[in-house]
PALOTOR-60814 format. One record per residue (C-alpha): residue number from 1; residue in three letters; x, y, z. Coordinates in nm, 3 decimals, padded with zeros to 5 digits, m for minus. Layout:
<sites>
(site NUM 'ala' (X Y Z)),
...
</sites>
This chain:
<sites>
(site 1 'met' (m09.491 04.000 09.591)),
(site 2 'gly' (m09.333 03.850 09.274)),
(site 3 'ser' (m09.152 04.050 09.006)),
(site 4 'pro' (m09.345 04.163 08.687)),
(site 5 'pro' (m09.324 03.935 08.378)),
(site 6 'asp' (m09.038 04.002 08.134)),
(site 7 'thr' (m09.196 04.114 07.798)),
(site 8 'ser' (m08.878 04.222 07.624)),
(site 9 'lys' (m08.828 03.889 07.448)),
(site 10 'lys' (m09.186 03.884 07.326)),
(site 11 'ala' (m09.156 04.243 07.199)),
(site 12 'tyr' (m08.833 04.154 07.020)),
(site 13 'lys' (m09.000 03.858 06.846)),
(site 14 'ile' (m09.295 04.075 06.740)),
(site 15 'glu' (m09.063 04.339 06.599)),
(site 16 'arg' (m08.868 04.072 06.406)),
(site 17 'tyr' (m09.195 03.938 06.267)),
(site 18 'asn' (m09.312 04.286 06.162)),
(site 19 'ser' (m08.976 04.352 06.000)),
(site 20 'tyr' (m09.008 04.027 05.808)),
(site 21 'ile' (m09.357 04.121 05.689)),
(site 22 'arg' (m09.233 04.463 05.572)),
(site 23 'arg' (m08.949 04.302 05.376)),
(site 24 'ile' (m09.185 04.055 05.212)),
(site 25 'ser' (m09.429 04.329 05.116)),
(site 26 'ser' (m09.149 04.547 04.984)),
(site 27 'thr' (m09.012 04.260 04.776)),
(site 28 'lys' (m09.355 04.179 04.633)),
(site 29 'leu' (m09.413 04.544 04.546)),
(site 30 'leu' (m09.072 04.565 04.381)),
(site 31 'asn' (m09.135 04.248 04.183)),
(site 32 'thr' (m09.477 04.372 04.077)),
(site 33 'ser' (m09.336 04.709 03.972)),
(site 34 'ser' (m09.053 04.538 03.780)),
(site 35 'lys' (m09.298 04.315 03.598)),
(site 36 'leu' (m09.519 04.611 03.507)),
(site 37 'leu' (m09.217 04.809 03.385)),
(site 38 'leu' (m09.096 04.514 03.179)),
(site 39 'arg' (m09.437 04.462 03.023)),
(site 40 'ala' (m09.473 04.832 02.943)),
(site 41 'thr' (m09.127 04.837 02.783)),
(site 42 'leu' (m09.207 04.532 02.571)),
(site 43 'leu' (m09.539 04.685 02.463)),
(site 44 'val' (m09.374 05.012 02.354)),
(site 45 'ala' (m09.103 04.819 02.168)),
(site 46 'leu' (m09.366 04.607 01.989)),
(site 47 'ile' (m09.561 04.918 01.884)),
(site 48 'leu' (m09.247 05.083 01.748)),
(site 49 'val' (m09.152 04.769 01.552)),
(site 50 'leu' (m09.501 04.745 01.402)),
(site 51 'leu' (m09.500 05.112 01.309)),
(site 52 'phe' (m09.161 05.081 01.141)),
(site 53 'thr' (m09.257 04.775 00.939)),
(site 54 'ile' (m09.609 04.883 00.843)),
(site 55 'asn' (m09.548 05.248 00.759)),
(site 56 'tyr' (m09.217 05.195 00.582)),
(site 57 'pro' (m09.208 04.858 00.405)),
(site 58 'pro' (m08.868 04.753 00.268)),
(site 59 'phe' (m08.763 04.848 m00.082)),
(site 60 'ser' (m08.453 04.748 m00.275)),
(site 61 'glu' (m08.254 05.051 m00.173)),
(site 62 'ser' (m07.919 05.134 m00.025)),
(site 63 'gly' (m07.866 05.120 00.347)),
(site 64 'gly' (m07.826 05.497 00.355)),
(site 65 'arg' (m08.167 05.559 00.198)),
(site 66 'ala' (m08.333 05.304 00.426)),
(site 67 'leu' (m08.172 05.479 00.725)),
(site 68 'his' (m08.298 05.813 00.597)),
(site 69 'his' (m08.656 05.678 00.573)),
(site 70 'arg' (m08.645 05.535 00.924)),
(site 71 'his' (m08.493 05.854 01.067)),
(site 72 'ser' (m08.760 06.063 00.894)),
(site 73 'phe' (m09.033 05.839 01.033)),
(site 74 'leu' (m08.890 05.855 01.386)),
(site 75 'ser' (m08.877 06.235 01.369)),
(site 76 'tyr' (m09.241 06.237 01.257)),
(site 77 'tyr' (m09.344 05.993 01.531)),
(site 78 'leu' (m09.175 06.190 01.808)),
(site 79 'ser' (m09.340 06.513 01.699)),
(site 80 'ser' (m09.678 06.373 01.595)),
(site 81 'ser' (m09.852 06.519 01.900)),
(site 82 'ser' (m09.830 06.855 01.727)),
(site 83 'ser' (m10.048 06.932 01.424)),
(site 84 'ala' (m09.740 07.093 01.268)),
(site 85 'ala' (m09.595 06.742 01.230)),
(site 86 'ile' (m09.842 06.686 00.947)),
(site 87 'gly' (m09.873 07.048 00.843)),
(site 88 'gly' (m09.928 07.390 00.986)),
(site 89 'gly' (m10.127 07.680 00.853)),
(site 90 'ala' (m09.909 07.739 00.547)),
(site 91 'trp' (m09.921 07.369 00.459)),
(site 92 'glu' (m10.299 07.358 00.490)),
(site 93 'lys' (m10.327 07.666 00.270)),
(site 94 'gln' (m10.123 07.492 m00.002)),
(site 95 'val' (m10.338 07.180 00.026)),
(site 96 'arg' (m10.663 07.376 m00.002)),
(site 97 'his' (m10.541 07.596 m00.287)),
(site 98 'ser' (m10.424 07.301 m00.496)),
(site 99 'ser' (m10.749 07.111 m00.432)),
(site 100 'thr' (m10.988 07.394 m00.521)),
(site 101 'pro' (m11.161 07.362 m00.863)),
(site 102 'arg' (m11.133 07.660 m01.098)),
(site 103 'arg' (m11.431 07.575 m01.319)),
(site 104 'pro' (m11.803 07.558 m01.246)),
(site 105 'asn' (m11.903 07.211 m01.126)),
(site 106 'gly' (m11.537 07.109 m01.116)),
(site 107 'ile' (m11.434 06.816 m00.901)),
(site 108 'ser' (m11.175 06.797 m00.624)),
(site 109 'val' (m10.947 06.495 m00.670)),
(site 110 'leu' (m10.688 06.334 m00.445)),
(site 111 'val' (m10.440 06.165 m00.682)),
(site 112 'thr' (m10.227 05.902 m00.512)),
(site 113 'gly' (m09.903 05.820 m00.690)),
(site 114 'ala' (m09.910 06.170 m00.841)),
(site 115 'ala' (m09.534 06.171 m00.903)),
(site 116 'gly' (m09.565 05.844 m01.094)),
(site 117 'phe' (m09.599 05.805 m01.470)),
(site 118 'ile' (m09.977 05.786 m01.509)),
(site 119 'gly' (m10.040 05.993 m01.196)),
(site 120 'ala' (m09.844 06.293 m01.321)),
(site 121 'his' (m10.014 06.292 m01.662)),
(site 122 'cys' (m10.362 06.259 m01.509)),
(site 123 'ser' (m10.292 06.534 m01.256)),
(site 124 'leu' (m10.192 06.773 m01.534)),
(site 125 'ala' (m10.496 06.686 m01.744)),
(site 126 'leu' (m10.734 06.739 m01.452)),
(site 127 'lys' (m10.575 07.069 m01.356)),
(site 128 'lys' (m10.574 07.198 m01.714)),
(site 129 'arg' (m10.950 07.155 m01.741)),
(site 130 'gly' (m11.004 07.339 m01.412)),
(site 131 'asp' (m11.043 07.065 m01.152)),
(site 132 'gly' (m10.885 07.075 m00.807)),
(site 133 'val' (m10.594 06.832 m00.772)),
(site 134 'leu' (m10.389 06.732 m00.469)),
(site 135 'gly' (m10.114 06.475 m00.510)),
(site 136 'leu' (m09.983 06.217 m00.264)),
(site 137 'asp' (m09.661 06.021 m00.323)),
(site 138 'asn' (m09.394 05.855 m00.109)),
(site 139 'phe' (m09.117 05.891 m00.373)),
(site 140 'asn' (m08.984 05.541 m00.307)),
(site 141 'ser' (m08.671 05.419 m00.483)),
(site 142 'tyr' (m08.814 05.128 m00.685)),
(site 143 'tyr' (m08.677 05.325 m00.978)),
(site 144 'asp' (m08.472 05.646 m00.988)),
(site 145 'pro' (m08.650 05.895 m00.757)),
(site 146 'ser' (m08.496 06.186 m00.949)),
(site 147 'leu' (m08.740 06.115 m01.234)),
(site 148 'lys' (m09.028 06.136 m00.987)),
(site 149 'arg' (m08.889 06.462 m00.852)),
(site 150 'ala' (m08.869 06.595 m01.207)),
(site 151 'arg' (m09.238 06.509 m01.258)),
(site 152 'gln' (m09.314 06.682 m00.928)),
(site 153 'ala' (m09.133 06.993 m01.053)),
(site 154 'leu' (m09.332 06.975 m01.376)),
(site 155 'leu' (m09.659 06.977 m01.183)),
(site 156 'ala' (m09.537 07.257 m00.956)),
(site 157 'lys' (m09.456 07.473 m01.261)),
(site 158 'his' (m09.802 07.431 m01.415)),
(site 159 'gln' (m09.946 07.782 m01.469)),
(site 160 'val' (m09.702 07.918 m01.213)),
(site 161 'lys' (m09.786 08.278 m01.314)),
(site 162 'thr' (m10.138 08.236 m01.181)),
(site 163 'ala' (m10.017 08.027 m00.884)),
(site 164 'asp' (m10.247 07.750 m01.007)),
(site 165 'thr' (m09.993 07.476 m00.943)),
(site 166 'ile' (m10.029 07.115 m00.828)),
(site 167 'phe' (m09.907 07.041 m00.477)),
(site 168 'ile' (m09.782 06.689 m00.394)),
(site 169 'val' (m09.786 06.587 m00.030)),
(site 170 'glu' (m09.496 06.355 00.047)),
(site 171 'gly' (m09.638 06.067 00.247)),
(site 172 'asp' (m09.726 05.700 00.252)),
(site 173 'leu' (m10.061 05.526 00.198)),
(site 174 'asn' (m10.015 05.340 00.524)),
(site 175 'asp' (m09.995 05.666 00.720)),
(site 176 'gly' (m10.353 05.673 00.847)),
(site 177 'pro' (m10.327 06.002 01.042)),
(site 178 'leu' (m10.192 06.180 00.733)),
(site 179 'leu' (m10.475 06.054 00.510)),
(site 180 'thr' (m10.732 06.150 00.773)),
(site 181 'lys' (m10.577 06.496 00.799)),
(site 182 'leu' (m10.596 06.546 00.421)),
(site 183 'phe' (m10.966 06.454 00.418)),
(site 184 'asp' (m11.028 06.680 00.717)),
(site 185 'val' (m10.871 06.974 00.533)),
(site 186 'val' (m11.035 06.901 00.194)),
(site 187 'pro' (m11.374 06.733 00.131)),
(site 188 'phe' (m11.254 06.548 m00.182)),
(site 189 'thr' (m11.531 06.453 m00.423)),
(site 190 'his' (m11.310 06.192 m00.594)),
(site 191 'val' (m10.998 05.985 m00.538)),
(site 192 'leu' (m10.785 05.868 m00.831)),
(site 193 'his' (m10.583 05.594 m00.666)),
(site 194 'leu' (m10.279 05.516 m00.881)),
(site 195 'ala' (m10.015 05.458 m00.613)),
(site 196 'ala' (m09.887 05.100 m00.619)),
(site 197 'gln' (m09.581 04.883 m00.614)),
(site 198 'ala' (m09.550 04.810 m00.984)),
(site 199 'gly' (m09.348 04.559 m01.185)),
(site 200 'val' (m09.396 04.187 m01.242)),
(site 201 'arg' (m09.037 04.065 m01.200)),
(site 202 'tyr' (m08.945 04.271 m00.893)),
(site 203 'ala' (m09.204 04.079 m00.691)),
(site 204 'met' (m08.963 03.784 m00.683)),
(site 205 'gln' (m08.705 04.003 m00.507)),
(site 206 'asn' (m08.923 04.200 m00.268)),
(site 207 'pro' (m09.267 04.043 m00.225)),
(site 208 'gln' (m09.341 04.225 00.100)),
(site 209 'ser' (m09.345 04.564 m00.073)),
(site 210 'tyr' (m09.635 04.448 m00.295)),
(site 211 'val' (m09.845 04.338 m00.001)),
(site 212 'ala' (m09.765 04.656 00.194)),
(site 213 'ser' (m09.857 04.892 m00.091)),
(site 214 'asn' (m10.111 04.714 m00.313)),
(site 215 'ile' (m10.312 04.550 m00.036)),
(site 216 'ala' (m10.244 04.715 00.302)),
(site 217 'gly' (m10.212 05.062 00.148)),
(site 218 'phe' (m10.535 05.021 m00.050)),
(site 219 'val' (m10.724 04.898 00.256)),
(site 220 'asn' (m10.594 05.192 00.460)),
(site 221 'leu' (m10.718 05.437 00.195)),
(site 222 'leu' (m11.060 05.268 00.187)),
(site 223 'glu' (m11.082 05.271 00.566)),
(site 224 'val' (m11.032 05.647 00.573)),
(site 225 'ala' (m11.263 05.708 00.276)),
(site 226 'lys' (m11.551 05.501 00.418)),
(site 227 'ala' (m11.559 05.715 00.734)),
(site 228 'met' (m11.594 06.044 00.545)),
(site 229 'asn' (m11.920 06.236 00.521)),
(site 230 'pro' (m11.976 06.253 00.232)),
(site 231 'gln' (m11.770 05.963 00.102)),
(site 232 'pro' (m11.566 06.025 m00.216)),
(site 233 'ser' (m11.606 05.829 m00.538)),
(site 234 'ile' (m11.294 05.622 m00.605)),
(site 235 'val' (m11.131 05.528 m00.936)),
(site 236 'trp' (m10.831 05.304 m00.892)),
(site 237 'ala' (m10.562 05.122 m01.090)),
(site 238 'ser' (m10.600 04.748 m01.128)),
(site 239 'ser' (m10.399 04.575 m01.401)),
(site 240 'ser' (m10.421 04.366 m01.716)),
(site 241 'ser' (m10.196 04.126 m01.525)),
(site 242 'val' (m10.502 03.991 m01.342)),
(site 243 'tyr' (m10.587 03.789 m01.656)),
(site 244 'gly' (m10.281 03.576 m01.580)),
(site 245 'leu' (m10.297 03.240 m01.757)),
(site 246 'asn' (m10.622 03.323 m01.934)),
(site 247 'thr' (m10.609 03.196 m02.296)),
(site 248 'glu' (m10.926 03.360 m02.432)),
(site 249 'asn' (m10.861 03.655 m02.664)),
(site 250 'pro' (m10.914 03.944 m02.662)),
(site 251 'phe' (m10.923 03.978 m02.285)),
(site 252 'ser' (m11.270 04.076 m02.166)),
(site 253 'glu' (m11.386 04.188 m01.822)),
(site 254 'ser' (m11.608 03.877 m01.809)),
(site 255 'his' (m11.313 03.637 m01.848)),
(site 256 'arg' (m11.175 03.442 m01.552)),
(site 257 'thr' (m10.906 03.612 m01.343)),
(site 258 'asp' (m10.842 03.344 m01.084)),
(site 259 'gln' (m10.509 03.222 m01.228)),
(site 260 'pro' (m10.255 03.500 m01.164)),
(site 261 'ala' (m09.906 03.434 m01.302)),
(site 262 'ser' (m09.723 03.669 m01.062)),
(site 263 'leu' (m09.749 03.807 m00.709)),
(site 264 'tyr' (m09.805 04.152 m00.859)),
(site 265 'ala' (m10.109 04.017 m01.045)),
(site 266 'ala' (m10.231 03.842 m00.730)),
(site 267 'thr' (m10.218 04.165 m00.527)),
(site 268 'lys' (m10.411 04.350 m00.798)),
(site 269 'lys' (m10.671 04.074 m00.809)),
(site 270 'ala' (m10.692 04.095 m00.430)),
(site 271 'gly' (m10.755 04.467 m00.472)),
(site 272 'glu' (m11.054 04.395 m00.695)),
(site 273 'glu' (m11.204 04.164 m00.432)),
(site 274 'ile' (m11.134 04.417 m00.154)),
(site 275 'ala' (m11.306 04.686 m00.362)),
(site 276 'his' (m11.612 04.462 m00.393)),
(site 277 'thr' (m11.619 04.417 m00.015)),
(site 278 'tyr' (m11.603 04.789 00.068)),
(site 279 'asn' (m11.863 04.863 m00.197)),
(site 280 'his' (m12.096 04.598 m00.055)),
(site 281 'ile' (m12.057 04.684 00.313)),
(site 282 'tyr' (m11.993 05.059 00.318)),
(site 283 'gly' (m12.149 05.192 m00.003)),
(site 284 'leu' (m11.827 05.322 m00.157)),
(site 285 'ser' (m11.847 05.393 m00.532)),
(site 286 'leu' (m11.549 05.208 m00.683)),
(site 287 'thr' (m11.422 05.181 m01.041)),
(site 288 'gly' (m11.120 04.963 m01.123)),
(site 289 'leu' (m10.917 05.020 m01.440)),
(site 290 'arg' (m10.714 04.735 m01.592)),
(site 291 'phe' (m10.425 04.909 m01.770)),
(site 292 'phe' (m10.249 04.739 m02.063)),
(site 293 'thr' (m09.875 04.820 m02.100)),
(site 294 'val' (m09.888 05.197 m02.082)),
(site 295 'tyr' (m09.597 05.382 m02.247)),
(site 296 'gly' (m09.495 05.733 m02.347)),
(site 297 'pro' (m09.303 06.044 m02.234)),
(site 298 'trp' (m09.211 06.057 m01.865)),
(site 299 'gly' (m09.252 05.679 m01.850)),
(site 300 'arg' (m09.106 05.419 m01.615)),
(site 301 'pro' (m08.739 05.319 m01.663)),
(site 302 'asp' (m08.816 04.956 m01.575)),
(site 303 'met' (m09.043 04.914 m01.879)),
(site 304 'ala' (m08.901 04.738 m02.189)),
(site 305 'tyr' (m08.950 05.026 m02.434)),
(site 306 'phe' (m08.762 05.256 m02.194)),
(site 307 'phe' (m08.459 05.042 m02.115)),
(site 308 'phe' (m08.443 04.914 m02.475)),
(site 309 'thr' (m08.400 05.277 m02.584)),
(site 310 'lys' (m08.127 05.332 m02.327)),
(site 311 'asp' (m07.939 05.012 m02.410)),
(site 312 'ile' (m07.963 05.056 m02.788)),
(site 313 'leu' (m07.814 05.405 m02.760)),
(site 314 'gln' (m07.535 05.275 m02.535)),
(site 315 'gly' (m07.457 04.984 m02.767)),
(site 316 'lys' (m07.558 04.725 m02.509)),
(site 317 'gln' (m07.718 04.390 m02.580)),
(site 318 'ile' (m08.093 04.361 m02.524)),
(site 319 'asp' (m08.283 04.044 m02.439)),
(site 320 'val' (m08.581 03.978 m02.666)),
(site 321 'tyr' (m08.807 03.704 m02.534)),
(site 322 'gln' (m08.973 03.420 m02.718)),
(site 323 'thr' (m09.224 03.175 m02.577)),
(site 324 'gln' (m09.122 02.820 m02.493)),
(site 325 'asp' (m09.264 02.708 m02.830)),
(site 326 'asn' (m09.064 02.975 m03.021)),
(site 327 'lys' (m09.348 03.222 m03.072)),
(site 328 'glu' (m09.304 03.597 m03.046)),
(site 329 'val' (m09.412 03.773 m02.729)),
(site 330 'ala' (m09.671 04.044 m02.800)),
(site 331 'arg' (m09.818 04.328 m02.597)),
(site 332 'asp' (m10.117 04.557 m02.629)),
(site 333 'phe' (m09.906 04.876 m02.597)),
(site 334 'thr' (m10.127 05.170 m02.492)),
(site 335 'tyr' (m10.016 05.531 m02.526)),
(site 336 'ile' (m10.034 05.749 m02.216)),
(site 337 'asp' (m10.266 06.015 m02.365)),
(site 338 'asp' (m10.526 05.749 m02.446)),
(site 339 'val' (m10.507 05.610 m02.093)),
(site 340 'val' (m10.546 05.957 m01.942)),
(site 341 'lys' (m10.867 06.007 m02.142)),
(site 342 'gly' (m10.991 05.676 m02.004)),
(site 343 'cys' (m10.909 05.776 m01.645)),
(site 344 'leu' (m11.090 06.109 m01.680)),
(site 345 'gly' (m11.385 05.937 m01.846)),
(site 346 'ala' (m11.410 05.698 m01.551)),
(site 347 'leu' (m11.396 05.989 m01.304)),
(site 348 'asp' (m11.661 06.185 m01.493)),
(site 349 'thr' (m11.905 05.892 m01.497)),
(site 350 'ala' (m11.840 05.776 m01.140)),
(site 351 'glu' (m12.158 05.795 m00.936)),
(site 352 'lys' (m12.160 05.926 m00.581)),
(site 353 'ser' (m12.092 05.688 m00.295)),
(site 354 'thr' (m12.403 05.603 m00.095)),
(site 355 'gly' (m12.259 05.576 00.255)),
(site 356 'ser' (m12.152 05.829 00.515)),
(site 357 'gly' (m11.957 05.796 00.836)),
(site 358 'gly' (m11.897 05.427 00.770)),
(site 359 'arg' (m12.264 05.337 00.717)),
(site 360 'lys' (m12.415 05.228 00.384)),
(site 361 'arg' (m12.738 05.400 00.282)),
(site 362 'gly' (m12.805 05.213 m00.042)),
(site 363 'pro' (m12.651 05.019 m00.335)),
(site 364 'ala' (m12.340 05.185 m00.480)),
(site 365 'gln' (m12.171 05.174 m00.819)),
(site 366 'leu' (m11.904 04.904 m00.873)),
(site 367 'arg' (m11.724 04.882 m01.210)),
(site 368 'leu' (m11.422 04.725 m01.385)),
(site 369 'tyr' (m11.285 04.830 m01.725)),
(site 370 'asn' (m11.003 04.738 m01.961)),
(site 371 'leu' (m10.798 05.033 m02.085)),
(site 372 'gly' (m10.585 04.902 m02.373)),
(site 373 'asn' (m10.509 04.977 m02.737)),
(site 374 'thr' (m10.687 04.669 m02.885)),
(site 375 'ser' (m10.394 04.588 m03.123)),
(site 376 'pro' (m10.118 04.362 m02.986)),
(site 377 'val' (m09.771 04.421 m03.137)),
(site 378 'pro' (m09.480 04.173 m03.121)),
(site 379 'val' (m09.191 04.294 m02.905)),
(site 380 'gly' (m08.962 04.237 m03.206)),
(site 381 'arg' (m09.163 04.499 m03.395)),
(site 382 'leu' (m09.120 04.740 m03.103)),
(site 383 'val' (m08.743 04.695 m03.130)),
(site 384 'ser' (m08.750 04.756 m03.506)),
(site 385 'ile' (m08.937 05.084 m03.460)),
(site 386 'leu' (m08.688 05.199 m03.198)),
(site 387 'glu' (m08.397 05.106 m03.427)),
(site 388 'gly' (m08.542 05.331 m03.696)),
(site 389 'leu' (m08.614 05.621 m03.464)),
(site 390 'leu' (m08.267 05.603 m03.306)),
(site 391 'asn' (m08.092 05.522 m03.636)),
(site 392 'thr' (m07.903 05.252 m03.447)),
(site 393 'lys' (m07.903 04.876 m03.488)),
(site 394 'ala' (m07.995 04.687 m03.173)),
(site 395 'lys' (m07.777 04.404 m03.047)),
(site 396 'lys' (m08.056 04.154 m02.998)),
(site 397 'his' (m08.021 03.845 m02.784)),
(site 398 'val' (m08.325 03.623 m02.846)),
(site 399 'ile' (m08.395 03.395 m02.550)),
(site 400 'lys' (m08.677 03.190 m02.403)),
(site 401 'met' (m08.906 03.379 m02.168)),
(site 402 'pro' (m08.808 03.294 m01.809)),
(site 403 'arg' (m09.071 03.178 m01.564)),
(site 404 'asn' (m09.077 03.504 m01.370)),
(site 405 'gly' (m09.442 03.598 m01.388)),
(site 406 'asp' (m09.454 03.746 m01.738)),
(site 407 'val' (m09.724 03.629 m01.980)),
(site 408 'pro' (m09.665 03.582 m02.355)),
(site 409 'phe' (m09.958 03.779 m02.492)),
(site 410 'thr' (m10.203 04.055 m02.397)),
(site 411 'his' (m10.496 04.191 m02.597)),
(site 412 'ala' (m10.766 04.421 m02.461)),
(site 413 'asn' (m11.133 04.426 m02.545)),
(site 414 'val' (m11.239 04.782 m02.458)),
(site 415 'ser' (m11.599 04.775 m02.578)),
(site 416 'leu' (m11.732 04.819 m02.224)),
(site 417 'ala' (m11.526 05.135 m02.164)),
(site 418 'tyr' (m11.630 05.267 m02.504)),
(site 419 'arg' (m11.997 05.209 m02.424)),
(site 420 'asp' (m11.988 05.370 m02.079)),
(site 421 'phe' (m11.759 05.670 m02.129)),
(site 422 'gly' (m11.651 05.678 m02.493)),
(site 423 'tyr' (m11.302 05.534 m02.448)),
(site 424 'lys' (m11.140 05.502 m02.791)),
(site 425 'pro' (m10.760 05.476 m02.825)),
(site 426 'thr' (m10.620 05.659 m03.128)),
(site 427 'thr' (m10.239 05.642 m03.099)),
(site 428 'asp' (m10.051 05.369 m03.287)),
(site 429 'leu' (m09.721 05.235 m03.154)),
(site 430 'ala' (m09.499 05.411 m03.410)),
(site 431 'thr' (m09.653 05.751 m03.334)),
(site 432 'gly' (m09.636 05.697 m02.959)),
(site 433 'leu' (m09.274 05.578 m02.964)),
(site 434 'arg' (m09.174 05.876 m03.179)),
(site 435 'lys' (m09.310 06.107 m02.908)),
(site 436 'phe' (m09.136 05.906 m02.638)),
(site 437 'val' (m08.797 05.914 m02.814)),
(site 438 'lys' (m08.828 06.290 m02.862)),
(site 439 'trp' (m08.893 06.333 m02.489)),
(site 440 'tyr' (m08.615 06.088 m02.395)),
(site 441 'ala' (m08.358 06.271 m02.605)),
(site 442 'gly' (m08.458 06.604 m02.456)),
(site 443 'tyr' (m08.472 06.485 m02.096)),
(site 444 'tyr' (m08.137 06.304 m02.105)),
(site 445 'gly' (m07.967 06.548 m02.342)),
(site 446 'ile' (m07.919 06.298 m02.625)),
(site 447 'lys' (m07.926 06.387 m02.994)),
(site 448 'pro' (m08.016 06.096 m03.226)),
(site 449 'thr' (m07.795 06.093 m03.536)),
(site 450 'ala' (m08.091 06.100 m03.773)),
(site 451 'lys' (m08.467 06.085 m03.786)),
(site 452 'lys' (m08.635 05.813 m03.983)),
(site 453 'glu' (m09.003 05.798 m04.068)),
(site 454 'ile' (m09.172 05.485 m03.937)),
(site 455 'thr' (m09.506 05.345 m04.040)),
(site 456 'leu' (m09.696 05.068 m03.871)),
(site 457 'ala' (m09.965 04.888 m04.062)),
(site 458 'thr' (m10.137 04.747 m03.756)),
(site 459 'ala' (m10.088 04.914 m03.422)),
(site 460 'gly' (m10.260 04.955 m03.121)),
(site 461 'ser' (m09.789 04.453 m02.150)),
(site 462 'asp' (m09.411 04.351 m01.978)),
(site 463 'asp' (m09.677 04.478 m01.725)),
(site 464 'asp' (m09.904 04.778 m01.708)),
(site 465 'ser' (m09.753 05.101 m01.583)),
(site 466 'asn' (m09.811 05.333 m01.288)),
</sites>
């Protein structure tokens, strides 16, 4: 009888084969896991980059301030799973209290850019007549944020004895969750949207900030507003800059606005077209206001009347522009109190939006108005008035206007605003500048050496002002 077959070699080969299969499978699994981990890491990194760039667009600021903004955003992002990241019970109580009207049939208004020039004045005017007002501002450093903080303090002190103050939420228009939270806490009847990246010349240095604020920020606000039930009525700041290279005078709402002379003007014109779209599709009631060179107390330091005052007092030379054909540059300077009346008139005549939850139920109101003074004044005349008020001779340097987006002449036709809500400017340039200089001297602790009476026979933009 023969010996049994030797199976050890066959078993060894099978075991080697199984071992090989296990190694292959393990390697494939490891490669698959590595690829998935790499893809997940790249996706998270991409999301973080997008969030950083969209929510906090670059401004011309120091590295330290930029680092502070990014650190603040990261802290918010890491804690955003908690409602306390946006605001807890005490925060919501402040928001509701500030937004509650104190008069019968009063309105509840979200004012964006409330720490800005026009925003602060409008917030005070609304609150004084008994409306509910909640502010929103990101306090960016386009100009000295301490002036914005001072305006914030002014609003916070309004009728402090009765605790009827104006609360400003510090946040950005591109922060969708924050905007949604505000609308969840308060059913705003109106939005006065004044937040924007302002300034004609700065657009050549930092164009991205204009797109991020004036276009993306506006769209984000409209996206949140369209989904509300009921939707708010929206009054928002366009600009006289949209008239661009228009040569017809005075500027009328029916004139062409398809030739912007600056990126700032182009973003404001884009805003007007975006407003038309959201009105048409979603039934949002939208009113755009084209401001003409707004000036006055608590104004913007980047505006000519403001830095002329500063430079004249400091004995510095000021540049006074002429056109390329040696004509004087003129602006339709509009005093802040007149503009505030126009803003409130637009709010009071704004019809209700017709949509709800993102669906249009019927045609909605869509309007555009000029808010100017109707009397252009040469910039040289502005300087002469300031010289008299400050009792100081300006060191004028007359030069040709550079090609930086400025236009040589603005002149508003306001007949449409007068017809629809009684807008009628009453403050001439001499009177308005006198009030500004008085505020300037008090705010900066400066005492002019003498006061000189100024008269202006004919009175009523650089750009409009936010």
